N, C-alpha and C positions, 0 to 999 in steps of 0.2 A: 574689789580688784586691788591688787598690790599698788602701793603708792608710786613705785618706780614705773609701773606700766601706765598708770594714770598720768604721771608727769610726762612720759614719752608722748602720749596723745596730746596733752596740752601744749607741749613745745612744738610738735609736728604740725598741729592744726590750731594756731593761735586765734584765727578769726572765728572758727566754730566754737572753740572752748574758751572764749574770752571770759565768761563768768566763772569758770572753774579755776583760773589762775589766781593763786593766793587766797582762795576762799575755801576754808576747811569744811564748811557746811555742804558745799557742792561736791558730791562724790559719785563716781561711776560705780554703781552697785551691781556688778556682774562678776561671775566666776572668771578666774584668770584664763581658763581655756577658751574663752570667747574673745580674747584680745585680738587675734588675727582678723576675725570677722569685723569687729568694731574699728580696728585700725584701717582696714580696707575701705569701709563705709565712710569713715571720717575723712580719709584722703580724697575720696570722690566729692564729698560735700565741700571740702576746703577748696578744691579746684573750682567748683561751681561758684563759691563765694568770691574767688579771685576774678573769675570771668565776668560775673554779674554783680558788681558792688551795690547797686541799688536794690537788688533782690536778696541781699545777704541774709543768711539765717544764723542763729546761735543755738547751741544745744542748751536746753533747759533741764532735761532729765534723761539719763541713760541708766537703765536698770533692767533686771529680770524680776518680774512680779508674777507669782503663781504659775511659773513655767513659761511665761511669755516675755519676749523681748520688747522693751518699751524705749523708744527714742523720741523724745518730744523736743520740738523746736519752737522758737518764738513766732515764726510765721509758717503758714501753710502754703508751701510752694510745691506745685505738682511734680516737678522734676525731682526735688529732694524727697518728697513722699514716695515716689516710685523707687528711688534708691533704697530708702528705708524698708519698703515692702519686700524688695528683692533680698536684702540681707536678713530680714525677719524670716523669710521662707528658708533660706540657707541654714539659719540657726535652728529653726524647727526641725528640719531634716536631720541635722547633726545631733540634736538632743533626742530625737525619736530613736535613732540608732544607739545612742548612749544609754537611753532608758531600757531599750530592749536587751542590751548586753548586761546591764545590772540585774534585770529581772531573770535572765537566763542563769546568771550566777546564783541568784537567790533560790531558784528552783532546784539547783544541783546540790546545795548544801543543807545539812540538817540544822535544827534549832541550836543545839549546843555548839556546833561548829561556827554558826553565825556570830556568836559573841566573841570568838577569838579571831575571826577573819577580818579582812580589810574592807569588806563590802560596805558597811555603814560609813566608815571614814571616807571611802571613795565617793559615796553618794553625797556626803556632807561637803566634800571639797568641790565636786563637779556640779551638783544640782540642789543646793540647799533650799532653793525657792520652790522646788517641785515636791511638795509633801505627799502627793498622790503616789509617786514612785516609792517613797519610803513606806507608805501605808501598805502597798502591795508586797513589798519585800517582807514586812512584818507579818502580813497575812499568810504568805508562803511558810514562814517560820512557824506560825501558829498552827498550821495544818500538820506540821511534823513534830510538834511539842508532845512529849511523852510524860515526863516527870513533872510534879507540881512546881519545882524550882524553875523549869523552863517557862511556865506560864507566868510566874512571878517576875522573872527577868524581862519577859516580853511586855508585861504590864508597865514596868518601869520605863522601858524604851518608848512605849506609846506615849506615856506622860511627858517624858523628857523631850523627845524630838517632835512630837506632834502637838505639844503644848496643850494637852487636855486639861481643862480647868477643873480644879478640885470641887468647885461649887456645882458643876455639871454632874460630877461623879456622885455627889451627895443627893442631887435631884433624882438621878437614875436609881439610886439605892432606895429612895423613898417610894418611887413608883413601883 
């Protein structure tokens, strides 16, 4: 998340993000398009913290991991967990629609057109944690690959974005 957006969260919800203020190691590791969801959730938790100071919670981790929203607090408070679960559900629905739109775009374009399109940069900007979506996009492109150069370019993209280890590649070649 951009530093301006994170700073906005930290200043708006100082009780919740106490550990994030001035700590460069604590980062909100989410795409920028999820800011509104996180901002709304943070506001609700901040209100809870103000109303119930003895049950106050602090954010320990806010991230997207493997396509799932992760919001970890220092205490397990049922009310807060319920708020987090509701936001997680909203984000899942939003990302499901986003994923479907990206895959529909991938189905409609050919392999050569994919390399010049904004589809992969859009994925990288919106869903860099969801490699399954990228894998499906590249699989659609692979089905439409005709010339050897298309296959070579796809191989490079698989290696670059899906971080396929060269040692695995050597192991597969031996088998």
